[in-house]
C-alpha positions, 0 to 999 in steps of 0.5 A, a space after each residue: 073495625 078501625 079504618 086505619 091500622 098501624 103497620 108493625 114496626 120493622 125490627 132493625 139491627 144496628 151494626 158497627 164495622 171496622 177493620 185493619 187496626 194492626 195492634 193499635 191500642 187506641 184504635 181498638 179501645 175506640 172500637 169497643 167504646 163505639 158499641 155504647 157510643 153509637 148505640 149498636 147491637 153488634 160490633 164486627 172487626 174484619 181482620 188484621 188485628 195484630 201488630 207488625 213490629 217489635 221495638 226494643 227499648 234499650 236501657 242504658 247504663 246511666 238509667 236512660 233509655 233509647 229506641 228507634 221508632 220509624 227510623 228515628 232514635 228516641 232518647 228517654 231520660 225520665 219515667 214520664 218520657 218512657 211512659 209517653 214512648 210506650 203509649 205512642 208505640 201502643 197507638 202505632 200498633 207496635 210491641 215493645 220490650 225493655 232490654 239491655 244492650 247485650 240482650 238486644 245483640 243476643 236476640 238479633 243473632 237468633 231470629 227464632 228468639 225474636 219471633 217467639 218474643 213477638 208472638 208472645 207479646 202479640 198474643 198477650 195484647 189480644 188476650 188483654 183485648 178480649 178481657 177489655 171487651 168482656 169488661 166494657 160490654 158486660 151486661 149491655 147485650 152488645 155482641 162483638 165478633 172478631 176475625 183475623 186477617 192475612 197479617 195475623 199469624 195463626 199462633 197469635 190468633 189462638 188468643 182470641 179463641 176463648 170459651 164461655 165469653 159473654 160478649 167477645 166471639 171469634 167468628 172465622 170459619 163459623 156461621 154465626 148469627 148477628 141477630 135472630 134473622 141474619 147470619 154471617 160467615 167470615 174468611 180472613 185469608 187473602 190472595 198473595 201480596 208482595 209482603 208474604 204475610 202469614 195467611 196468604 193463599 192462591 185465589 183458587 184456594 180462597 174460592 174453595 174456602 169460601 164455598 165451604 162456608 157458603 154451603 153452611 149458610 141457611 138463608 142467603 137473602 139474610 146473609 153477611 159475607 165478612 171477607 177480609 179481601 175485597 172483591 176485585 175491581 170494585 173500588 173497595 180494592 183500589 191502590 197503587 200498582 206495585 213493582 214486586 221486584 224491589 225491596 220494599 215494593 215500590 209504586 209504578 209510575 207512568 207519565 208522572 202519575 202513580 198507576 192505580 189498580 184493583 188488588 182484591 180477590 176475583 174469587 171474592 167477587 165471584 162469590 158475591 156475584 154468584 150467591 148475592 148475600 145481603 151485605 159484604 164487609 171487607 178491608 185489607 186495602 186501607 186507602 180504599 174507603 168505599 161502598 158499592 153494590 154488586 147486584 143486590 149486595 151492598 159491599 163496604 170497605 171503611 178503610 183504615 187509619 190506625 197508625 194515627 189512632 183514628 178509627 174508621 168504621 161504618 154504621 149499618 142498619 139491617 132489617 129483614 134481609 135488607 140494608 136499610 142505611 149505612 154511614 161511614 164514621 171516622 174519629 
């Protein structure tokens, strides 16, 4: 009998988590490419995947174009400049449509037509993103799980629910397995915000949604909570306190300093404290990149800088119900 024997090597699953890319083409491509770049087993996207704005590009009678982007009128005279403009809009997460002046005026007089076009372009981008993931990840064995967030309209989110995919999987409202041992539940709704986004619900209702999902988890010690809203007062949800009576909402200032406060969900915090999953993945508050423990649960918000085309994320190694290590990334 040998005096020494090697311990069996732990099976480690490597995750890459990112969130809140808000339609940014460049940021999404970086997210998909992160699978091979970081040599991960699983990609997880935590919500708010669709964009926020539709920018009309007006084609003028002289063949030139103009568009108002972030309050500044952009004049375009060549096809090369037009391509650069549309690429910039894609990085920002905006959608665009080339129209005549009369078409723009007609649409502005009919909000339902504007909404229908916005939804069409948003669904098309998500549809393209599913195809891109399937192409880039084909044959790699990398699984990509994606959920919506509070900013994602339910009609738009239908685009990610495709059948018979090999790599890309919509995961909200389901128990999915990131590997043979670890399960994940996902909830993309948030508590109310000043912006009245499409998928906001009272905190009490969010608790009911969470508990419905928790009841399906086979082993809480090996579970991941992929909840878009972060736990309240956890450093993952710290942001300026806003005056909701102004339009747009404005930061509250006292003594010359912006007042900071937790804007997360008390129900999410209660669920983590009560059930103690292995890992909590959160987003929603872009400026609050942080990691903290709530009991045994490692809770992570990688933050978001999508508007500059930067991908913030977190590499996480898990094994046998434990978070072995994590590392924030930005690039």
